[in-house]
Backbone bond lengths (Angstrom), bond angles and torsions (degrees), N, CA, C in turn:
res aa  C-N    CA-C-N  psi(-1)  N-CA   C-N-CA  omega(-1)  CA-C   N-CA-C  phi
1 M - - - 1.463 - - 1.519 112.32 -
2 R 1.334 116.41 -20.54 1.454 118.99 -177.90 1.529 111.34 -61.79
3 V 1.322 116.14 -40.90 1.462 120.01 -179.60 1.530 109.76 -63.90
4 A 1.302 117.91 -40.71 1.465 121.27 -178.95 1.525 110.79 -64.68
5 S 1.330 117.17 -42.59 1.470 119.31 -179.51 1.525 111.11 -67.67
6 E 1.341 116.93 -37.78 1.474 119.31 177.51 1.528 110.74 -65.58
7 R 1.312 116.00 -36.43 1.469 119.81 179.08 1.525 110.13 -67.28
8 I 1.323 117.20 -40.69 1.466 121.13 178.61 1.526 110.45 -63.20
9 V 1.325 117.21 -44.27 1.468 121.13 178.87 1.526 110.11 -62.62
10 A 1.324 117.67 -41.92 1.469 121.03 179.39 1.524 110.79 -62.85
11 I 1.325 117.11 -40.46 1.464 120.37 179.38 1.525 110.52 -66.88
12 L 1.328 117.06 -40.37 1.472 120.01 178.89 1.521 111.05 -63.90
13 F 1.339 117.31 -45.04 1.464 119.93 179.35 1.528 111.02 -65.28
14 S 1.314 116.94 -39.00 1.457 120.21 178.44 1.527 110.41 -63.65
15 G 1.326 116.53 -43.55 1.458 120.25 178.09 1.517 111.94 -62.48
16 A 1.336 116.37 -40.34 1.465 119.99 178.58 1.528 110.53 -65.11
17 A 1.322 116.76 -40.31 1.471 119.79 179.12 1.523 110.70 -64.17
18 W 1.340 117.77 -42.49 1.458 120.47 177.90 1.527 111.19 -64.46
19 A 1.308 117.04 -41.26 1.461 120.31 179.56 1.527 110.58 -62.17
20 M 1.330 116.23 -43.89 1.471 119.21 178.88 1.523 110.83 -63.78
21 A 1.333 117.08 -40.87 1.467 120.44 179.63 1.526 110.90 -63.99
22 L 1.331 116.88 -41.51 1.462 119.93 -178.78 1.522 112.03 -70.12
23 V 1.327 117.22 -33.84 1.464 120.43 -179.77 1.527 110.46 -78.97
24 A 1.329 117.25 -44.16 1.461 121.03 -174.69 1.529 112.94 -82.56
25 G 1.318 117.57 -22.96 1.462 121.17 -175.96 1.519 114.35 -53.25
26 P 1.322 119.18 -54.63 1.469 119.45 -179.87 1.526 113.21 -61.97
27 H 1.333 116.71 -35.05 1.455 119.71 179.67 1.525 110.48 -68.05
28 L 1.318 116.98 -41.56 1.465 120.19 178.31 1.521 110.98 -66.07
29 A 1.320 117.15 -40.23 1.463 120.05 178.29 1.524 110.44 -61.97
30 H 1.328 117.02 -42.03 1.459 120.76 178.41 1.531 110.71 -64.03
31 A 1.330 116.54 -41.56 1.463 120.32 -179.70 1.519 111.00 -64.61
32 L 1.319 117.99 -38.13 1.452 120.60 -179.63 1.523 111.90 -71.76
33 R 1.332 117.15 -24.61 1.463 119.92 177.06 1.521 112.06 -75.56
34 H 1.334 117.15 -26.52 1.463 121.51 -177.47 1.537 110.23 -130.27
35 P 1.343 117.98 67.35 1.469 119.15 -175.27 1.527 113.51 -64.07
36 A 1.330 118.44 -33.51 1.464 119.82 -179.77 1.524 110.37 -65.15
37 R 1.311 116.73 -41.83 1.467 120.72 178.39 1.525 110.25 -65.19
38 L 1.340 116.69 -36.92 1.457 120.72 179.07 1.528 110.83 -63.28
39 V 1.330 116.97 -43.10 1.465 120.92 179.33 1.525 109.95 -65.38
40 A 1.322 117.19 -42.18 1.459 120.41 178.72 1.529 110.73 -63.95
41 H 1.318 116.47 -40.23 1.462 120.74 179.25 1.529 110.50 -65.22
42 A 1.331 116.91 -41.30 1.466 120.63 179.05 1.527 110.39 -64.65
43 A 1.324 116.86 -39.90 1.467 120.25 179.94 1.533 110.33 -66.69
44 T 1.321 116.97 -39.30 1.463 120.53 178.46 1.518 110.71 -63.90
45 G 1.307 116.47 -43.44 1.460 120.13 178.66 1.515 112.42 -62.71
46 R 1.316 116.51 -39.38 1.467 120.25 179.70 1.529 110.64 -67.73
47 R 1.347 116.08 -38.78 1.472 118.75 178.05 1.514 110.52 -64.27
48 R 1.326 116.65 -38.20 1.459 121.17 179.30 1.527 110.01 -63.98
49 E 1.336 118.25 -37.88 1.458 121.25 179.00 1.526 111.13 -67.09
50 L 1.324 116.85 -41.52 1.460 120.48 -176.16 1.526 112.12 -74.39
51 G 1.325 116.15 -31.11 1.457 120.69 -175.04 1.465 111.28 -83.02
């Protein structure tokens, strides 16, 4: 049964990795197209946390 449980865990982690890639992929592509806006957005968020 050990092999079966390891296989199930591997499939779950693989599925989670694919889901994260599919969800985050478009956002990362957008961020790389507009790096200046990304830096400004990060700075605004940090100011909001500190204030």
